[in-house]
C-alpha positions as CSV (number, residue, x, y, z in Angstrom):
1,X,-6.4,-21.5,-16.9
2,X,-2.7,-22.5,-16.9
3,X,-1.7,-18.8,-16.2
4,X,-4.1,-18.8,-13.2
5,X,-2.6,-21.9,-11.7
6,X,1.0,-20.7,-12.2
7,X,0.1,-17.3,-10.6
8,X,-1.5,-19.1,-7.6
9,X,1.5,-21.4,-7.2
10,X,4.0,-18.5,-7.4
11,X,2.0,-16.7,-4.7
12,X,2.0,-19.9,-2.5
13,X,5.8,-20.3,-2.8
14,X,6.5,-16.7,-1.8
15,X,4.2,-16.8,1.2
16,X,5.6,-20.1,2.3
17,X,9.1,-18.5,2.4
18,X,8.0,-15.6,4.6
19,X,9.4,-15.7,8.2
20,X,6.7,-15.3,10.8
21,X,8.8,-14.3,13.8
22,X,8.5,-10.5,13.2
23,X,5.0,-10.5,11.7
24,X,1.9,-9.2,13.4
25,X,-1.5,-8.1,12.2
26,X,-1.9,-4.4,11.5
27,X,-4.9,-2.2,12.1
28,X,-6.6,-1.1,8.9
29,X,-9.2,1.5,7.9
30,X,-10.6,2.7,4.6
31,X,-13.4,5.1,3.8
32,X,-12.6,5.3,0.0
33,X,-12.6,9.1,-0.1
34,X,-8.9,9.4,-1.0
35,X,-9.1,6.9,-3.9
36,X,-9.4,8.1,-7.5
37,X,-12.7,6.7,-8.9
38,X,-11.5,7.2,-12.5
39,X,-8.4,5.1,-11.9
40,X,-9.1,1.4,-12.9
41,X,-6.2,0.3,-10.7
42,X,-7.3,2.4,-7.6
43,X,-8.6,-0.6,-5.6
44,X,-5.7,-2.9,-6.6
45,X,-3.2,-0.2,-5.7
46,X,-4.8,0.1,-2.3
47,X,-4.2,-3.6,-1.6
48,X,-7.5,-5.1,-2.6
49,X,-7.4,-8.6,-4.1
50,X,-10.0,-10.8,-5.8
51,X,-10.5,-14.5,-6.2
52,X,-13.3,-16.3,-8.1
53,X,-14.9,-19.8,-7.6
54,X,-17.2,-21.5,-10.0
55,X,-19.7,-24.1,-9.0
56,X,-22.0,-26.2,-11.2
57,X,-25.8,-26.1,-11.0
58,X,-25.7,-28.7,-8.2
59,X,-23.0,-26.8,-6.4
60,X,-20.3,-29.2,-7.4
61,X,-16.9,-27.3,-7.5
62,X,-15.7,-26.6,-11.0
63,X,-12.6,-24.3,-10.7
64,X,-11.1,-21.2,-9.0
65,X,-9.2,-18.3,-10.5
66,X,-7.0,-15.6,-9.0
67,X,-5.5,-14.1,-6.9
68,X,-5.6,-10.8,-8.9
69,X,-5.5,-7.1,-8.0
70,X,-9.0,-5.9,-7.6
71,X,-10.4,-4.1,-10.6
72,X,-12.3,-0.8,-10.6
73,X,-14.0,-0.9,-14.0
74,X,-17.6,-1.6,-13.3
75,X,-17.8,-5.0,-15.0
76,X,-16.2,-7.5,-12.6
77,X,-16.1,-8.0,-8.8
78,X,-16.0,-4.4,-7.5
79,X,-15.8,-0.7,-8.1
80,X,-15.7,2.7,-6.3
81,X,-19.2,4.1,-6.3
82,X,-20.4,7.7,-5.7
83,X,-23.6,9.2,-4.4
84,X,-24.7,6.2,-2.3
85,X,-23.6,7.4,1.1
86,X,-25.3,9.2,3.9
87,X,-23.7,11.8,6.1
88,X,-21.4,9.2,7.8
89,X,-20.3,7.6,4.5
90,X,-19.2,10.6,2.5
91,X,-19.1,10.8,-1.3
92,X,-17.4,7.5,-2.2
93,X,-18.2,3.9,-1.3
94,X,-17.1,0.4,-2.3
95,X,-19.6,-1.5,-4.5
96,X,-19.3,-5.3,-4.4
97,X,-21.0,-7.5,-7.0
98,X,-20.4,-10.5,-9.1
99,X,-17.8,-11.2,-11.8
100,X,-20.0,-10.6,-14.8
101,X,-17.0,-11.1,-17.2
102,X,-17.0,-14.8,-16.3
103,X,-18.1,-16.8,-19.3
104,X,-20.2,-19.2,-17.3
105,X,-22.8,-16.5,-16.7
106,X,-23.9,-16.7,-20.3
107,X,-23.0,-20.3,-21.5
108,X,-26.3,-21.8,-20.4
109,X,-24.7,-24.0,-17.7
110,X,-26.5,-22.3,-14.8
111,X,-23.2,-22.2,-13.0
112,X,-22.9,-20.3,-9.7
113,X,-20.1,-17.6,-9.7
114,X,-18.7,-16.7,-6.3
115,X,-16.6,-13.5,-6.4
116,X,-14.5,-12.6,-3.4
117,X,-12.9,-9.2,-2.7
118,X,-10.6,-8.9,0.2
119,X,-7.6,-7.5,2.0
120,X,-5.0,-10.0,3.3
121,X,-2.4,-10.1,6.1
122,X,-0.3,-12.8,7.7
123,X,-0.9,-13.8,11.4
124,X,2.2,-13.5,13.6
125,X,3.2,-14.9,17.0
126,X,2.4,-11.5,18.6
127,X,-1.2,-11.8,17.7
128,X,-1.9,-15.0,19.7
129,X,-4.4,-14.4,22.5
130,X,-5.9,-11.3,20.8
131,X,-9.4,-10.8,19.4
132,X,-9.6,-8.8,16.1
133,X,-12.7,-7.1,14.9
134,X,-13.7,-6.3,11.3
135,X,-16.3,-3.5,11.4
136,X,-18.0,-1.8,8.4
137,X,-21.1,0.0,7.2
138,X,-23.3,-1.6,4.5
139,X,-26.3,-0.9,2.4
140,X,-28.1,-3.2,0.0
141,X,-27.8,-2.3,-3.6
142,X,-29.5,-4.0,-6.5
143,X,-29.1,-7.6,-5.3
144,X,-31.9,-9.9,-6.7
145,X,-32.7,-13.4,-5.4
146,X,-31.2,-16.0,-5.8
147,X,-28.0,-14.0,-5.6
148,X,-26.4,-13.9,-2.1
149,X,-23.8,-11.7,-0.4
150,X,-21.5,-12.1,2.6
151,X,-19.0,-10.2,4.6
152,X,-16.2,-12.4,6.1
153,X,-13.1,-13.0,8.0
154,X,-11.3,-16.0,6.6
155,X,-8.0,-17.8,7.6
156,X,-6.2,-20.0,5.2
157,X,-3.2,-22.3,5.8
158,X,-0.6,-22.0,3.1
159,X,1.2,-25.1,4.4
160,X,-2.0,-27.2,3.8
161,X,-2.8,-26.2,0.3
162,X,-4.5,-23.0,1.4
163,X,-7.1,-25.0,3.3
164,X,-9.7,-22.7,5.0
165,X,-9.3,-22.9,8.8
166,X,-11.9,-20.3,9.7
167,X,-14.7,-18.8,7.7
168,X,-16.6,-16.3,9.9
169,X,-19.4,-14.6,8.0
170,X,-22.1,-12.0,8.2
171,X,-25.0,-12.6,5.8
172,X,-25.5,-9.4,3.8
173,X,-28.2,-10.8,1.5
174,X,-30.9,-9.3,3.7
175,X,-29.1,-6.1,4.5
176,X,-31.2,-3.0,4.8
177,X,-31.6,-0.6,1.9
178,X,-30.5,2.1,4.3
179,X,-27.0,2.2,5.9
180,X,-26.3,0.1,8.9
181,X,-23.2,-0.9,10.9
182,X,-22.0,-4.5,11.2
183,X,-19.0,-6.4,12.7
184,X,-17.3,-9.8,12.7
185,X,-14.6,-10.9,15.2
186,X,-12.0,-13.6,15.4
187,X,-9.9,-14.9,18.3
188,X,-6.3,-15.6,17.3
189,X,-4.9,-18.9,18.8
190,X,-1.5,-20.4,18.3
191,X,-2.6,-22.6,15.4
192,X,-3.2,-19.6,13.2
193,X,0.4,-18.3,13.3
194,X,1.8,-18.1,9.7
195,X,-1.7,-18.4,8.2
196,X,-3.3,-15.8,5.9
197,X,-6.1,-13.7,7.4
198,X,-8.5,-12.2,4.9
199,X,-11.2,-9.6,5.5
200,X,-13.7,-8.8,2.8
201,X,-16.9,-9.4,0.9
202,X,-18.3,-12.1,-1.4
203,X,-21.2,-12.3,-3.8
204,X,-22.6,-15.4,-5.6
205,X,-24.8,-15.1,-8.6
206,X,-25.9,-16.9,-11.8
207,X,-27.2,-15.9,-15.2
208,X,-26.1,-12.3,-14.8
209,X,-28.6,-11.8,-11.8
210,X,-27.8,-8.5,-10.0
211,X,-25.9,-8.9,-6.8
212,X,-24.7,-5.4,-5.6
213,X,-24.1,-4.3,-2.0
214,X,-22.4,-1.1,-0.9
215,X,-19.8,-0.9,1.9
216,X,-18.0,1.9,3.6
217,X,-16.1,2.9,6.8
218,X,-14.1,-0.3,7.0
219,X,-12.0,-0.8,10.1
220,X,-9.9,-3.8,11.3
221,X,-8.8,-3.4,14.9
222,X,-7.6,-5.2,17.9
223,X,-10.4,-5.4,20.4
224,X,-9.8,-3.3,23.5
225,X,-11.8,-3.0,26.7
226,X,-12.9,0.3,28.2
227,X,-14.1,-0.4,31.7
228,X,-16.4,-3.4,31.4
229,X,-17.5,-2.7,27.8
230,X,-15.9,-2.9,24.4
231,X,-14.6,0.3,22.9
232,X,-17.1,2.6,21.2
233,X,-17.1,3.3,17.5
234,X,-15.7,6.8,18.1
235,X,-12.9,5.3,20.2
236,X,-12.1,2.7,17.6
237,X,-11.8,5.4,14.9
238,X,-9.5,7.4,17.1
239,X,-6.9,4.6,16.9
240,X,-6.2,5.6,13.4
241,X,-5.7,9.4,13.9
């Protein structure tokens, strides 16, 4: 546990030293087709991070661990999956599930393990007044009640002990077993300058209960208006070509 705390404090000090004047959010897209499924570091090398939280049976907070590069090994948090996509998803997808390596799954405590998998950026002054949209495709995997799943946009203030200042979610627990498209948006006001913005996915499970959901065609983009309507999916994708 001491190593976890030291790693988190080191990250906090580095981020606190970052200047914000030249920072701005960057558009992001990922369809996972170019990542090597056989490489256990593929997701971490692509900028994906993980953080775990553990709650007791009555949802009292026990501890957190991370931030770590996201694994791609099939046992914890996430992995690149194949063969789960439709025509629009291609051959590789992102599978999100729980951290089944966490010892509290099997220790009889009935603890709730919350695993978070995300990309992270720092909000800059140039982002104030903009609306950013996190869009993605999703399909329910082997999630079994009482496990739950979320997609999220989260902001955290490194100058206030990484307090969560926004937690905008889409409940994926009841997602369809066929692919669908979803989105979450956030308005950037001046209070968010210098804060971390995370986009990603979470699952919460206990006693090794299955919790898998598949995701693909991830896009983070600045909202633009075409005439009187938001940009279409095709127009959003064209921003990255």
